[in-house]
N, C-alpha and C positions, 0 to 999 in steps of 0.2 A: 594336192596341190593346193585344194583351196584354203586347209590351214595353214600353209606358207603365207600365201597372201596375206592371210589376217593377220601371220607375226611382224611382215613388211611394214604394213599399213600401220601398228602400233608404235616400231621403233621410228618411223619416218615421223610422225606422232609426238613422240616423244622427242625427238632429235629439231622438233619445230618448237617445242614447249619450250625447250632449254635454252633455244638462240632467242626467243621473245622476251625469255623470263630475263637471259644476260644483258640484251638491247636496254631492255627496263630499268635495271640497274645500274648499267651504264650512264644512261641519260640521267635518273637521280642524282650520282655522284657528279656527273658533273655540273649539273646546275647550281648559280653560286647562290651562297644563302643570304641571309637578309644581312644590310650594310648595318653595323651598331655606330651611330655618330654620339661621341662623350665631349659633353661641353663642360672646358675648364673653365674653373672660374680666374680673372684677371690677376695677376702677381700683386702684391700690395704694393704699393707707391710709398716708397721714402717719407716721410713727413719732415720738411727742412726745418732746422732749427733757426728760428727768428735771429737776424743781430741784430742786436741793440742799437740805436742811432744814436749819438753823442748828442747831449743839448749843446745846446749855444751858450755862449759866457757874457754875463751881463757884468760889464766893468764901467767903474767910473773915473773919468780920465777929472782933473779938477789942475787947478795952478794957470802958470803960463800957455796957454792954449788957447785957439780963436775960440774956441765953444765948447766950454764945458758943461759934459751931461754923459749922462749913463747913456750907452752904448752895447748895444747886442753885438758881439763876433761871431765865426766858427771856431770850433775846436781848434787847438794848435795854433792861434792867430799870437803875434808877439807884441813886447809893447809898444813898439813903431808902429803896427796897425793899428793901435787903439788911439796914437797919437795924430794920425791922418784920418781918421774918422774924426776927430776932434777939430779939424780944420788946418790941423799942423803948429808946429810950436811958435810961439811968437816973436820978435826980435830979439826979446830979453829971457827968454829962456833960458835956462844951464844944463844943455843939452848932457855936459857932462858928470854932471850928478846922477846920473840913470842909468841905467842900464837897457839900453834900445833891444837887444836881441833875447832880454828875458821873456819866458813864455807865459801868456797869461793861464789864469784860474779865475772860476766863475767865482762872484760877488768881490772882486779883487778893484783894489784902489790903487790908481795909477796918480801921483800929483806931481806934476811940472815944477822945480823952484828955479823962480826966477834970479839973475846972477847978482850975489852980494845977498840974497836972502838968507835969514837968521833961521837955520833949520827948528822945523815947529812942530807940533805934536803929530802932526800928518804924518804919515809915512809914504816915501818915495813909490814903494811898491810892495800893498801886503793885502792881506785875506782883512777881514770884517771883524776880528776878535778883539777879544777885550786887553786894556793895555796892560792887566798883570800875566796874561797868558804868554804876551811878546817879550815882557823883562826878561820871564823865567825861560823861554826860549833863547834869549839872546845870552844867559849867565850859562849855559850849561854849553854855548859852540862861541870860542872865542875863535879869530881869523889870526893865526900865525903870519906875521907882515914878515917872517923870516924864509919861510917856507912856503906860501899860499902862491898857485899860481894868477895870471891875469884873469882867467874865469873868477874864481872865487873871491880875490879883492875888487871885484865888480861887485858882489852882492852887499858891500859896504856901502850906507850912504854917500851922495855924493862922490862915489869915485867911479867915473867911467871907464872906456878902454884907454881914452889917452893918458889917465894920472895911473891907470893901473900899470900900462906900460914902464911909466916913468918909475914906481917905485922898482920893478922888478929890475928896470937899469940901474939906479942907484946903488941896490945891494949888493948886485954884480960887480960894482966897477968901485965901492966903497967896504965890501963885507954887510956881514948882520947888522941891525939894529940893534943898540944896548937897552936901550929902554924904548918905549911908544912913543915918548916925545921926539925922538929923534925923525918922527916921521914927519915933521914942519921942515926937515931941510928940503923934501920933492918940492920943486918948484908944482905949484899950485895947488899947493895944500899949507892952508893957512893956520889959524888959531880957531876960527869959524868951522870950517872942517873939519879940523882933528877933533874939537867941544864933539862933534856929533858922530865921531866912529870911536872913541879912546873908551868905551865901555863895552867895546864889539872887539877889540882887538888885543893880542899878545906878543911878548918876543920870545915866548919859546920860554923851556926850564933853565 
């Protein structure tokens, strides 16, 4: 009887050890592990490409204006804006001789002629370049008065919007000009104006 009890005692002891071991194993498995925190570097910030700021325009306004001087204007300004900066044209200014819609460039000179003024060596609106460079440019580009639109005709000296429209209307009514001198048949173009632009025009081939 004694050996049987001793055997049962060992069986019960063994079962208790197994249950205790199983409990410890379950507790160990359920225990959360250490939390690992990974610090990531911030994403690189794209470097913005700086946009160049357009430089202001320095323009010399001379001739028939109230305050001839050098003025600083914002980029994109027109000849009209330069005249306003100079106090506006005087009563004797010949505004038809210049293109008020021409866009200005840095170091440009805008000369407003007076009515009846003889064309001088000063350009109506030009960059400050040597005379030889201007002459070469004029020789390589002649304005065809038989085909040029109003905008191109206004690039000629002393030809404003009104006279340019008259040139187009004349050739539409009377046909093409046969020779450059026929341009003086257009109202508003006399010998003085013609002499100022005769070297810059052609009637075509």
